[in-house]
A tleap script that builds the chain and sets N, CA, C and O, in Angstrom:
source leaprc.protein.ff14SB
mol = sequence {
  NMET TYR ALA HIE ASP GLU VAL ARG GLY TRP
  GLY ALA GLN GLY PRO SER ASP ASP VAL ILE
  ASP ALA ALA SER SER LEU LEU ARG MET LEU
  ALA ASP PRO THR ARG MET ARG ILE LEU TRP
  ILE LEU GLY GLN ARG GLU TYR ASP VAL ALA
  ALA LEU THR ASP ASP LEU GLN ALA ALA ARG
  PRO THR VAL SER GLN HIE LEU ALA LYS LEU
  LYS LEU ALA GLY LEU VAL GLN SER ARG LYS
  GLU GLY ARG ARG SER LEU TYR SER VAL ARG
  ASP LEU HIE LEU GLN GLU LEU LEU THR GLU
  VAL PHE SER ALA ALA ASP HIE GLN THR ASN
  ALA LEU PRO ASP HIE ARG ARG SER ILE ALA
  HIE ASP ILE ASN ASP GLN ALA CGLY
}
set mol.1.N position { -24.011 -22.411 7.687 }
set mol.1.CA position { -23.807 -22.196 9.036 }
set mol.1.C position { -22.629 -23.205 9.461 }
set mol.1.O position { -22.599 -24.370 9.065 }
set mol.2.N position { -21.714 -22.669 10.260 }
set mol.2.CA position { -20.525 -23.386 10.694 }
set mol.2.C position { -20.772 -24.033 11.983 }
set mol.2.O position { -21.680 -23.633 12.711 }
set mol.3.N position { -19.974 -25.064 12.323 }
set mol.3.CA position { -20.198 -25.771 13.507 }
set mol.3.C position { -20.016 -24.799 14.793 }
set mol.3.O position { -20.695 -24.980 15.804 }
set mol.4.N position { -19.181 -23.891 14.707 }
set mol.4.CA position { -18.954 -23.113 16.000 }
set mol.4.C position { -20.083 -22.072 16.099 }
set mol.4.O position { -20.156 -21.409 17.133 }
set mol.5.N position { -20.847 -21.903 15.241 }
set mol.5.CA position { -22.051 -20.948 15.368 }
set mol.5.C position { -23.002 -21.591 16.519 }
set mol.5.O position { -23.382 -20.863 17.436 }
set mol.6.N position { -23.336 -22.788 16.473 }
set mol.6.CA position { -24.228 -23.308 17.391 }
set mol.6.C position { -23.573 -23.448 18.756 }
set mol.6.O position { -24.289 -23.430 19.757 }
set mol.7.N position { -22.237 -23.588 18.859 }
set mol.7.CA position { -21.675 -23.884 20.259 }
set mol.7.C position { -21.690 -22.427 20.883 }
set mol.7.O position { -21.905 -22.282 22.086 }
set mol.8.N position { -21.459 -21.358 20.047 }
set mol.8.CA position { -21.499 -20.027 20.580 }
set mol.8.C position { -22.916 -19.551 20.774 }
set mol.8.O position { -23.124 -18.519 21.413 }
set mol.9.N position { -23.855 -20.223 20.273 }
set mol.9.CA position { -25.256 -19.770 20.492 }
set mol.9.C position { -25.690 -18.524 19.670 }
set mol.9.O position { -26.589 -17.754 20.008 }
set mol.10.N position { -24.945 -18.428 18.564 }
set mol.10.CA position { -25.277 -17.010 17.707 }
set mol.10.C position { -26.612 -17.160 17.166 }
set mol.10.O position { -27.386 -16.217 17.330 }
set mol.11.N position { -27.020 -18.222 16.530 }
set mol.11.CA position { -28.397 -18.343 15.939 }
set mol.11.C position { -28.858 -17.129 15.115 }
set mol.11.O position { -28.008 -16.483 14.502 }
set mol.12.N position { -30.035 -16.815 15.069 }
set mol.12.CA position { -30.620 -15.731 14.316 }
set mol.12.C position { -30.212 -14.380 14.813 }
set mol.12.O position { -30.135 -13.429 14.034 }
set mol.13.N position { -29.938 -14.265 16.142 }
set mol.13.CA position { -29.543 -12.971 16.599 }
set mol.13.C position { -28.195 -12.533 16.382 }
set mol.13.O position { -27.834 -11.384 16.637 }
set mol.14.N position { -27.420 -13.450 15.903 }
set mol.14.CA position { -25.982 -13.242 15.530 }
set mol.14.C position { -25.143 -13.050 16.835 }
set mol.14.O position { -25.702 -13.201 17.921 }
set mol.15.N position { -23.847 -12.729 16.764 }
set mol.15.CA position { -23.048 -12.632 17.806 }
set mol.15.C position { -23.251 -11.441 18.809 }
set mol.15.O position { -23.920 -10.447 18.527 }
set mol.16.N position { -22.726 -11.600 19.786 }
set mol.16.CA position { -22.954 -10.370 20.900 }
set mol.16.C position { -22.296 -9.087 20.494 }
set mol.16.O position { -21.350 -9.063 19.707 }
set mol.17.N position { -22.776 -8.106 21.006 }
set mol.17.CA position { -22.250 -6.747 20.834 }
set mol.17.C position { -20.712 -6.607 20.797 }
set mol.17.O position { -20.106 -5.901 19.990 }
set mol.18.N position { -20.160 -7.353 21.752 }
set mol.18.CA position { -18.692 -7.232 21.879 }
set mol.18.C position { -18.039 -7.880 20.661 }
set mol.18.O position { -17.136 -7.330 20.031 }
set mol.19.N position { -18.497 -8.973 20.390 }
set mol.19.CA position { -18.007 -9.593 19.152 }
set mol.19.C position { -18.035 -8.811 17.804 }
set mol.19.O position { -17.141 -8.790 16.959 }
set mol.20.N position { -19.311 -8.132 17.767 }
set mol.20.CA position { -19.620 -7.257 16.676 }
set mol.20.C position { -18.585 -6.029 16.645 }
set mol.20.O position { -18.072 -5.610 15.607 }
set mol.21.N position { -18.365 -5.544 17.849 }
set mol.21.CA position { -17.508 -4.482 17.955 }
set mol.21.C position { -16.008 -4.716 17.591 }
set mol.21.O position { -15.321 -3.926 16.944 }
set mol.22.N position { -15.608 -5.890 18.089 }
set mol.22.CA position { -14.211 -6.509 17.697 }
set mol.22.C position { -14.175 -6.720 16.138 }
set mol.22.O position { -13.203 -6.412 15.448 }
set mol.23.N position { -15.204 -7.214 15.710 }
set mol.23.CA position { -15.173 -7.516 14.215 }
set mol.23.C position { -15.126 -6.132 13.327 }
set mol.23.O position { -14.433 -6.015 12.316 }
set mol.24.N position { -15.861 -5.239 13.794 }
set mol.24.CA position { -15.741 -3.916 13.156 }
set mol.24.C position { -14.510 -3.239 13.228 }
set mol.24.O position { -14.138 -2.523 12.298 }
set mol.25.N position { -13.833 -3.402 14.267 }
set mol.25.CA position { -12.410 -2.904 14.543 }
set mol.25.C position { -11.427 -3.680 13.661 }
set mol.25.O position { -10.521 -3.052 13.114 }
set mol.26.N position { -11.537 -4.939 13.493 }
set mol.26.CA position { -10.720 -5.831 12.485 }
set mol.26.C position { -10.973 -5.308 11.147 }
set mol.26.O position { -10.044 -4.991 10.404 }
set mol.27.N position { -12.241 -5.205 10.806 }
set mol.27.CA position { -12.464 -4.825 9.430 }
set mol.27.C position { -11.863 -3.372 9.068 }
set mol.27.O position { -11.283 -3.193 7.998 }
set mol.28.N position { -12.024 -2.403 9.965 }
set mol.28.CA position { -11.582 -1.127 9.865 }
set mol.28.C position { -9.940 -1.261 9.680 }
set mol.28.O position { -9.376 -0.500 8.893 }
set mol.29.N position { -9.271 -2.141 10.347 }
set mol.29.CA position { -7.813 -2.332 10.192 }
set mol.29.C position { -7.528 -2.954 8.768 }
set mol.29.O position { -6.502 -2.626 8.172 }
set mol.30.N position { -8.381 -3.804 8.244 }
set mol.30.CA position { -8.237 -4.324 7.099 }
set mol.30.C position { -8.540 -3.424 5.805 }
set mol.30.O position { -8.288 -3.774 4.652 }
set mol.31.N position { -9.108 -2.240 6.178 }
set mol.31.CA position { -9.684 -1.313 5.158 }
set mol.31.C position { -8.502 -0.644 4.293 }
set mol.31.O position { -8.726 0.137 3.368 }
set mol.32.N position { -7.374 -0.994 4.654 }
set mol.32.CA position { -6.213 -0.329 4.042 }
set mol.32.C position { -5.571 -1.281 2.986 }
set mol.32.O position { -5.205 -2.381 3.399 }
set mol.33.N position { -5.402 -0.993 1.723 }
set mol.33.CA position { -4.865 -1.774 0.718 }
set mol.33.C position { -3.344 -2.234 1.168 }
set mol.33.O position { -2.976 -3.386 0.940 }
set mol.34.N position { -2.625 -1.440 1.707 }
set mol.34.CA position { -1.275 -1.793 2.138 }
set mol.34.C position { -1.242 -2.971 3.153 }
set mol.34.O position { -0.620 -4.023 3.011 }
set mol.35.N position { -2.071 -2.583 4.266 }
set mol.35.CA position { -2.277 -3.441 5.290 }
set mol.35.C position { -2.726 -4.907 4.808 }
set mol.35.O position { -2.174 -5.909 5.261 }
set mol.36.N position { -3.753 -4.969 3.869 }
set mol.36.CA position { -4.153 -6.247 3.364 }
set mol.36.C position { -3.168 -6.935 2.651 }
set mol.36.O position { -3.049 -8.153 2.779 }
set mol.37.N position { -2.291 -6.137 1.752 }
set mol.37.CA position { -1.247 -6.800 1.268 }
set mol.37.C position { -0.103 -7.480 2.085 }
set mol.37.O position { 0.452 -8.559 1.875 }
set mol.38.N position { 0.099 -6.573 3.061 }
set mol.38.CA position { 1.213 -7.235 4.263 }
set mol.38.C position { 0.457 -8.387 4.866 }
set mol.38.O position { 1.102 -9.423 5.026 }
set mol.39.N position { -0.729 -8.374 5.203 }
set mol.39.CA position { -1.269 -9.483 5.937 }
set mol.39.C position { -1.485 -10.768 4.958 }
set mol.39.O position { -1.468 -11.898 5.447 }
set mol.40.N position { -1.664 -10.590 3.733 }
set mol.40.CA position { -1.524 -11.612 2.772 }
set mol.40.C position { -0.235 -12.318 2.690 }
set mol.40.O position { -0.120 -13.541 2.769 }
set mol.41.N position { 0.794 -11.423 2.517 }
set mol.41.CA position { 2.195 -11.873 2.352 }
set mol.41.C position { 2.618 -12.617 3.693 }
set mol.41.O position { 3.230 -13.684 3.635 }
set mol.42.N position { 2.284 -12.041 4.866 }
set mol.42.CA position { 2.648 -12.626 6.146 }
set mol.42.C position { 1.926 -13.952 6.453 }
set mol.42.O position { 2.380 -14.745 7.278 }
set mol.43.N position { 0.752 -14.176 5.745 }
set mol.43.CA position { 0.130 -15.324 5.815 }
set mol.43.C position { 0.743 -16.593 5.168 }
set mol.43.O position { 0.436 -17.740 5.493 }
set mol.44.N position { 1.699 -16.236 4.159 }
set mol.44.CA position { 2.396 -17.264 3.527 }
set mol.44.C position { 3.678 -17.661 4.245 }
set mol.44.O position { 4.024 -18.842 4.203 }
set mol.45.N position { 4.367 -16.816 4.861 }
set mol.45.CA position { 5.561 -17.157 5.729 }
set mol.45.C position { 5.989 -15.854 6.470 }
set mol.45.O position { 5.387 -14.782 6.407 }
set mol.46.N position { 7.030 -16.091 7.125 }
set mol.46.CA position { 7.602 -14.975 7.947 }
set mol.46.C position { 8.350 -14.092 7.112 }
set mol.46.O position { 8.952 -14.529 6.131 }
set mol.47.N position { 8.362 -12.761 7.454 }
set mol.47.CA position { 9.109 -11.790 6.722 }
set mol.47.C position { 9.673 -10.845 7.687 }
set mol.47.O position { 9.130 -10.653 8.775 }
set mol.48.N position { 10.831 -10.200 7.294 }
set mol.48.CA position { 11.197 -9.059 8.070 }
set mol.48.C position { 10.892 -7.778 7.318 }
set mol.48.O position { 10.291 -7.868 6.247 }
set mol.49.N position { 11.255 -6.590 7.787 }
set mol.49.CA position { 10.727 -5.412 7.192 }
set mol.49.C position { 11.340 -5.113 5.978 }
set mol.49.O position { 10.690 -4.492 5.137 }
set mol.50.N position { 12.699 -5.516 5.709 }
set mol.50.CA position { 13.356 -5.296 4.517 }
set mol.50.C position { 12.734 -6.223 3.356 }
set mol.50.O position { 12.521 -5.775 2.229 }
set mol.51.N position { 12.498 -7.375 3.677 }
set mol.51.CA position { 11.765 -8.292 2.576 }
set mol.51.C position { 10.485 -7.757 2.247 }
set mol.51.O position { 10.160 -7.540 1.079 }
set mol.52.N position { 9.675 -7.516 3.315 }
set mol.52.CA position { 8.379 -6.959 2.990 }
set mol.52.C position { 8.469 -5.570 2.213 }
set mol.52.O position { 7.659 -5.350 1.313 }
set mol.53.N position { 9.329 -4.739 2.510 }
set mol.53.CA position { 9.618 -3.560 1.620 }
set mol.53.C position { 9.857 -3.795 0.273 }
set mol.53.O position { 9.293 -3.135 -0.601 }
set mol.54.N position { 10.778 -4.827 -0.002 }
set mol.54.CA position { 11.142 -5.132 -1.330 }
set mol.54.C position { 9.827 -5.778 -2.104 }
set mol.54.O position { 9.554 -5.406 -3.245 }
set mol.55.N position { 9.098 -6.688 -1.468 }
set mol.55.CA position { 8.046 -7.342 -1.935 }
set mol.55.C position { 6.862 -6.314 -2.326 }
set mol.55.O position { 6.203 -6.448 -3.357 }
set mol.56.N position { 6.690 -5.401 -1.509 }
set mol.56.CA position { 5.567 -4.470 -1.667 }
set mol.56.C position { 5.898 -3.308 -2.606 }
set mol.56.O position { 5.056 -2.629 -3.192 }
set mol.57.N position { 7.256 -3.157 -2.681 }
set mol.57.CA position { 7.838 -1.910 -3.429 }
set mol.57.C position { 7.242 -0.690 -2.634 }
set mol.57.O position { 6.639 0.216 -3.208 }
set mol.58.N position { 7.433 -0.724 -1.384 }
set mol.58.CA position { 6.999 0.450 -0.570 }
set mol.58.C position { 8.078 1.041 0.263 }
set mol.58.O position { 9.092 0.395 0.528 }
set mol.59.N position { 7.885 2.244 0.678 }
set mol.59.CA position { 8.998 2.844 1.575 }
set mol.59.C position { 9.070 2.074 2.865 }
set mol.59.O position { 8.029 1.600 3.322 }
set mol.60.N position { 10.117 1.925 3.434 }
set mol.60.CA position { 10.516 1.136 4.619 }
set mol.60.C position { 9.606 1.884 5.814 }
set mol.60.O position { 8.970 1.163 6.584 }
set mol.61.N position { 9.557 3.325 5.954 }
set mol.61.CA position { 8.864 3.842 7.070 }
set mol.61.C position { 7.431 3.419 6.948 }
set mol.61.O position { 6.822 3.054 7.953 }
set mol.62.N position { 6.842 3.450 5.727 }
set mol.62.CA position { 5.431 3.103 5.554 }
set mol.62.C position { 5.203 1.635 6.043 }
set mol.62.O position { 4.312 1.395 6.858 }
set mol.63.N position { 5.958 0.723 5.576 }
set mol.63.CA position { 5.779 -0.643 5.914 }
set mol.63.C position { 5.925 -0.803 7.509 }
set mol.63.O position { 5.135 -1.516 8.127 }
set mol.64.N position { 6.833 -0.198 8.066 }
set mol.64.CA position { 7.005 -0.273 9.460 }
set mol.64.C position { 5.811 0.298 10.228 }
set mol.64.O position { 5.348 -0.283 11.210 }
set mol.65.N position { 5.342 1.414 9.772 }
set mol.65.CA position { 4.122 1.938 10.512 }
set mol.65.C position { 2.918 1.085 10.427 }
set mol.65.O position { 2.144 0.978 11.378 }
set mol.66.N position { 2.731 0.407 9.171 }
set mol.66.CA position { 1.596 -0.467 9.093 }
set mol.66.C position { 1.768 -1.632 9.998 }
set mol.66.O position { 0.816 -2.000 10.687 }
set mol.67.N position { 2.963 -2.265 10.048 }
set mol.67.CA position { 3.267 -3.347 10.943 }
set mol.67.C position { 3.114 -3.171 12.324 }
set mol.67.O position { 2.735 -4.063 13.083 }
set mol.68.N position { 3.450 -1.852 12.708 }
set mol.68.CA position { 3.169 -1.496 14.107 }
set mol.68.C position { 1.623 -1.390 14.497 }
set mol.68.O position { 1.183 -1.704 15.604 }
set mol.69.N position { 0.914 -0.939 13.508 }
set mol.69.CA position { -0.537 -0.863 13.731 }
set mol.69.C position { -1.133 -2.296 13.904 }
set mol.69.O position { -1.872 -2.625 14.832 }
set mol.70.N position { -0.697 -3.139 12.844 }
set mol.70.CA position { -1.106 -4.386 12.838 }
set mol.70.C position { -0.740 -5.256 14.160 }
set mol.70.O position { -1.506 -6.076 14.667 }
set mol.71.N position { 0.414 -4.974 14.579 }
set mol.71.CA position { 0.882 -5.627 15.707 }
set mol.71.C position { 0.078 -5.167 17.086 }
set mol.71.O position { -0.332 -5.936 17.956 }
set mol.72.N position { -0.031 -3.886 17.070 }
set mol.72.CA position { -0.888 -3.174 18.233 }
set mol.72.C position { -2.314 -3.833 18.239 }
set mol.72.O position { -2.872 -4.136 19.294 }
set mol.73.N position { -2.849 -4.029 17.052 }
set mol.73.CA position { -4.096 -4.626 16.924 }
set mol.73.C position { -4.276 -6.029 17.138 }
set mol.73.O position { -5.358 -6.613 17.084 }
set mol.74.N position { -3.157 -6.544 17.383 }
set mol.74.CA position { -3.088 -8.129 17.628 }
set mol.74.C position { -3.190 -9.010 16.396 }
set mol.74.O position { -3.471 -10.204 16.497 }
set mol.75.N position { -2.947 -8.375 15.154 }
set mol.75.CA position { -3.194 -9.219 13.927 }
set mol.75.C position { -1.971 -9.955 13.429 }
set mol.75.O position { -2.029 -10.987 12.761 }
set mol.76.N position { -0.722 -9.272 13.853 }
set mol.76.CA position { 0.582 -10.036 13.585 }
set mol.76.C position { 1.407 -10.112 14.761 }
set mol.76.O position { 1.209 -9.367 15.721 }
set mol.77.N position { 2.305 -10.960 14.737 }
set mol.77.CA position { 3.199 -11.274 15.863 }
set mol.77.C position { 4.689 -11.061 15.299 }
set mol.77.O position { 4.877 -10.966 14.086 }
set mol.78.N position { 5.636 -10.998 16.136 }
set mol.78.CA position { 6.994 -10.791 15.736 }
set mol.78.C position { 7.933 -11.631 16.764 }
set mol.78.O position { 7.682 -11.795 17.958 }
set mol.79.N position { 9.011 -12.106 16.097 }
set mol.79.CA position { 10.066 -12.776 16.987 }
set mol.79.C position { 11.311 -12.343 16.481 }
set mol.79.O position { 11.459 -12.086 15.286 }
set mol.80.N position { 12.231 -12.243 17.328 }
set mol.80.CA position { 13.654 -11.922 17.120 }
set mol.80.C position { 14.400 -13.129 16.670 }
set mol.80.O position { 14.254 -14.241 17.178 }
set mol.81.N position { 15.249 -12.834 15.636 }
set mol.81.CA position { 16.226 -13.809 15.027 }
set mol.81.C position { 17.504 -12.895 14.857 }
set mol.81.O position { 17.693 -12.188 13.868 }
set mol.82.N position { 18.284 -12.985 15.844 }
set mol.82.CA position { 19.580 -12.158 15.761 }
set mol.82.C position { 19.074 -10.693 15.940 }
set mol.82.O position { 18.400 -10.360 16.915 }
set mol.83.N position { 19.378 -9.980 15.110 }
set mol.83.CA position { 19.074 -8.487 15.148 }
set mol.83.C position { 17.693 -8.202 14.337 }
set mol.83.O position { 17.095 -7.142 14.520 }
set mol.84.N position { 17.268 -9.067 13.544 }
set mol.84.CA position { 15.983 -8.930 12.829 }
set mol.84.C position { 14.901 -9.351 13.549 }
set mol.84.O position { 14.983 -10.294 14.336 }
set mol.85.N position { 13.719 -8.632 13.319 }
set mol.85.CA position { 12.367 -9.012 13.769 }
set mol.85.C position { 11.677 -9.706 12.555 }
set mol.85.O position { 11.634 -9.138 11.464 }
set mol.86.N position { 11.153 -10.902 12.752 }
set mol.86.CA position { 10.460 -11.594 11.773 }
set mol.86.C position { 8.896 -11.505 12.254 }
set mol.86.O position { 8.490 -11.669 13.404 }
set mol.87.N position { 8.162 -11.221 11.150 }
set mol.87.CA position { 6.492 -10.868 11.271 }
set mol.87.C position { 5.878 -11.975 10.788 }
set mol.87.O position { 6.420 -12.595 9.873 }
set mol.88.N position { 4.665 -12.393 11.319 }
set mol.88.CA position { 3.762 -13.422 10.797 }
set mol.88.C position { 2.312 -13.059 11.330 }
set mol.88.O position { 2.107 -12.360 12.323 }
set mol.89.N position { 1.384 -13.603 10.570 }
set mol.89.CA position { -0.083 -13.434 10.846 }
set mol.89.C position { -0.222 -14.314 12.131 }
set mol.89.O position { 0.309 -15.420 12.234 }
set mol.90.N position { -0.988 -13.722 13.106 }
set mol.90.CA position { -1.242 -14.533 14.375 }
set mol.90.C position { -2.104 -15.660 14.303 }
set mol.90.O position { -1.974 -16.661 15.007 }
set mol.91.N position { -3.040 -15.477 13.393 }
set mol.91.CA position { -4.257 -16.535 13.555 }
set mol.91.C position { -4.722 -16.798 11.994 }
set mol.91.O position { -4.830 -15.958 11.101 }
set mol.92.N position { -4.955 -18.177 11.937 }
set mol.92.CA position { -5.366 -18.733 10.597 }
set mol.92.C position { -6.713 -18.040 10.145 }
set mol.92.O position { -6.868 -17.784 8.951 }
set mol.93.N position { -7.626 -17.752 11.010 }
set mol.93.CA position { -8.781 -17.024 10.694 }
set mol.93.C position { -8.615 -15.776 9.801 }
set mol.93.O position { -9.435 -15.496 8.927 }
set mol.94.N position { -7.576 -15.083 10.048 }
set mol.94.CA position { -7.254 -13.837 9.371 }
set mol.94.C position { -6.898 -14.307 7.839 }
set mol.94.O position { -7.396 -13.703 6.889 }
set mol.95.N position { -6.179 -15.204 7.688 }
set mol.95.CA position { -5.898 -15.685 6.290 }
set mol.95.C position { -7.119 -16.089 5.649 }
set mol.95.O position { -7.331 -15.745 4.486 }
set mol.96.N position { -7.994 -16.827 6.331 }
set mol.96.CA position { -9.191 -17.319 5.672 }
set mol.96.C position { -10.099 -16.101 5.295 }
set mol.96.O position { -10.700 -16.066 4.221 }
set mol.97.N position { -10.165 -15.187 6.153 }
set mol.97.CA position { -10.979 -13.988 6.097 }
set mol.97.C position { -10.530 -13.295 4.718 }
set mol.97.O position { -11.354 -12.937 3.877 }
set mol.98.N position { -9.162 -13.145 4.574 }
set mol.98.CA position { -8.664 -12.476 3.485 }
set mol.98.C position { -9.071 -13.269 2.167 }
set mol.98.O position { -9.571 -12.742 1.173 }
set mol.99.N position { -8.814 -14.449 2.298 }
set mol.99.CA position { -9.187 -15.382 1.010 }
set mol.99.C position { -10.658 -15.236 0.734 }
set mol.99.O position { -10.988 -15.215 -0.451 }
set mol.100.N position { -11.528 -15.140 1.595 }
set mol.100.CA position { -12.943 -14.922 1.312 }
set mol.100.C position { -13.230 -13.579 0.703 }
set mol.100.O position { -14.017 -13.447 -0.235 }
set mol.101.N position { -12.563 -12.571 1.265 }
set mol.101.CA position { -12.754 -11.174 0.885 }
set mol.101.C position { -12.257 -10.992 -0.584 }
set mol.101.O position { -12.901 -10.428 -1.469 }
set mol.102.N position { -11.038 -11.544 -0.714 }
set mol.102.CA position { -10.525 -11.475 -2.140 }
set mol.102.C position { -11.308 -12.218 -3.233 }
set mol.102.O position { -11.426 -11.839 -4.399 }
set mol.103.N position { -11.843 -13.362 -2.672 }
set mol.103.CA position { -12.702 -14.110 -3.635 }
set mol.103.C position { -13.939 -13.359 -3.948 }
set mol.103.O position { -14.297 -13.192 -5.113 }
set mol.104.N position { -14.655 -12.864 -2.848 }
set mol.104.CA position { -15.786 -12.011 -3.235 }
set mol.104.C position { -15.560 -10.784 -4.106 }
set mol.104.O position { -16.345 -10.494 -5.009 }
set mol.105.N position { -14.458 -10.056 -3.817 }
set mol.105.CA position { -13.908 -8.941 -4.747 }
set mol.105.C position { -13.615 -9.414 -6.126 }
set mol.105.O position { -13.859 -8.672 -7.078 }
set mol.106.N position { -13.066 -10.694 -6.312 }
set mol.106.CA position { -12.768 -11.097 -7.560 }
set mol.106.C position { -14.104 -11.415 -8.361 }
set mol.106.O position { -14.220 -11.116 -9.549 }
set mol.107.N position { -15.161 -12.078 -7.589 }
set mol.107.CA position { -16.373 -12.308 -8.263 }
set mol.107.C position { -16.977 -11.013 -8.674 }
set mol.107.O position { -17.517 -10.957 -9.778 }
set mol.108.N position { -16.941 -9.890 -7.849 }
set mol.108.CA position { -17.620 -8.647 -8.161 }
set mol.108.C position { -16.762 -7.998 -9.300 }
set mol.108.O position { -17.404 -7.578 -10.263 }
set mol.109.N position { -15.531 -7.871 -9.323 }
set mol.109.CA position { -14.833 -7.145 -10.292 }
set mol.109.C position { -14.702 -7.789 -11.704 }
set mol.109.O position { -14.443 -7.142 -12.719 }
set mol.110.N position { -14.929 -9.264 -11.654 }
set mol.110.CA position { -14.823 -10.070 -12.970 }
set mol.110.C position { -16.254 -10.482 -13.297 }
set mol.110.O position { -16.420 -11.250 -14.245 }
set mol.111.N position { -17.300 -10.045 -12.603 }
set mol.111.CA position { -18.630 -10.391 -12.952 }
set mol.111.C position { -18.808 -11.932 -12.899 }
set mol.111.O position { -19.521 -12.489 -13.733 }
set mol.112.N position { -18.208 -12.579 -11.986 }
set mol.112.CA position { -18.602 -14.013 -11.898 }
set mol.112.C position { -19.837 -14.293 -11.162 }
set mol.112.O position { -20.250 -13.545 -10.275 }
set mol.113.N position { -20.396 -15.310 -11.508 }
set mol.113.CA position { -21.726 -15.728 -10.836 }
set mol.113.C position { -21.736 -15.903 -9.378 }
set mol.113.O position { -20.743 -16.414 -8.860 }
set mol.114.N position { -22.806 -15.516 -8.594 }
set mol.114.CA position { -22.873 -15.595 -7.275 }
set mol.114.C position { -23.044 -17.050 -6.920 }
set mol.114.O position { -23.824 -17.761 -7.553 }
set mol.115.N position { -22.250 -17.545 -5.810 }
set mol.115.CA position { -22.357 -18.902 -5.387 }
set mol.115.C position { -23.868 -19.334 -4.946 }
set mol.115.O position { -24.386 -20.380 -5.336 }
set mol.116.N position { -24.441 -18.493 -4.173 }
set mol.116.CA position { -25.956 -18.777 -3.784 }
set mol.116.C position { -26.773 -18.979 -4.833 }
set mol.116.O position { -27.491 -19.976 -4.916 }
set mol.117.N position { -26.726 -18.002 -5.761 }
set mol.117.CA position { -27.717 -18.206 -6.916 }
set mol.117.C position { -27.476 -19.460 -7.717 }
set mol.117.O position { -28.400 -20.108 -8.208 }
set mol.118.N position { -26.232 -19.774 -7.829 }
set mol.118.CA position { -25.795 -21.093 -8.536 }
set mol.118.C position { -26.335 -22.237 -7.861 }
set mol.118.O position { -26.966 -23.099 -8.472 }
set mol.119.N position { -26.121 -22.282 -6.654 }
set mol.119.CA position { -26.746 -23.372 -5.686 }
set mol.119.C position { -28.199 -23.504 -5.737 }
set mol.119.O position { -28.749 -24.580 -5.969 }
set mol.120.N position { -28.838 -22.385 -5.516 }
set mol.120.CA position { -30.295 -22.276 -5.652 }
set mol.120.C position { -30.863 -22.719 -6.960 }
set mol.120.O position { -31.921 -23.349 -6.966 }
set mol.121.N position { -30.259 -22.444 -8.027 }
set mol.121.CA position { -30.520 -22.601 -9.440 }
set mol.121.C position { -30.419 -24.187 -9.615 }
set mol.121.O position { -31.317 -24.782 -10.210 }
set mol.122.N position { -29.396 -24.814 -9.129 }
set mol.122.CA position { -29.038 -26.176 -9.239 }
set mol.122.C position { -30.211 -26.944 -8.392 }
set mol.122.O position { -30.723 -27.930 -8.922 }
set mol.123.N position { -30.634 -26.549 -7.157 }
set mol.123.CA position { -31.557 -27.192 -6.346 }
set mol.123.C position { -33.017 -27.060 -7.230 }
set mol.123.O position { -33.786 -28.016 -7.334 }
set mol.124.N position { -33.237 -25.931 -7.755 }
set mol.124.CA position { -34.562 -25.883 -8.497 }
set mol.124.C position { -34.531 -26.644 -9.743 }
set mol.124.O position { -35.587 -27.102 -10.178 }
set mol.125.N position { -33.443 -26.825 -10.355 }
set mol.125.CA position { -33.358 -27.812 -11.516 }
set mol.125.C position { -33.573 -29.189 -11.154 }
set mol.125.O position { -34.268 -29.936 -11.843 }
set mol.126.N position { -32.962 -29.568 -10.027 }
set mol.126.CA position { -33.274 -31.025 -9.582 }
set mol.126.C position { -34.557 -31.222 -9.196 }
set mol.126.O position { -35.089 -32.315 -9.392 }
set mol.127.N position { -35.265 -30.122 -8.558 }
set mol.127.CA position { -36.729 -30.480 -7.978 }
set mol.127.C position { -37.667 -30.276 -9.179 }
set mol.127.O position { -38.801 -30.750 -9.101 }
set mol.128.N position { -37.281 -29.594 -10.308 }
set mol.128.CA position { -38.317 -29.528 -11.434 }
set mol.128.C position { -38.074 -30.514 -12.422 }
set mol.128.O position { -38.814 -30.602 -13.401 }
savepdb mol mol.pdb
quit
């Protein structure tokens, strides 16, 4: 449990319907591999469309479309620098979410042990 869980009063019932709806929308936006890659890259530093296109080895129109969707969803922000638009992730929570999702996927794809089982096992070993 995180400290902000108690502040928001989520407890056993969990977050409100509005928060759950917003989370579902966020996860749907993240359900595309190209958008996940874009968000991961933008979490490292600002990029323009040309640099993102090079790093992703994707077509510029594809990258531009995904950036537009991410910006409309409020997940990325942009700022002008001369004639270029530089994009970045809006919120640190998004980078943390991606890190956790990629970590969980890494555990699943590489058959790594579950953290909860390891912790429970350690507790049982200490008690026994």
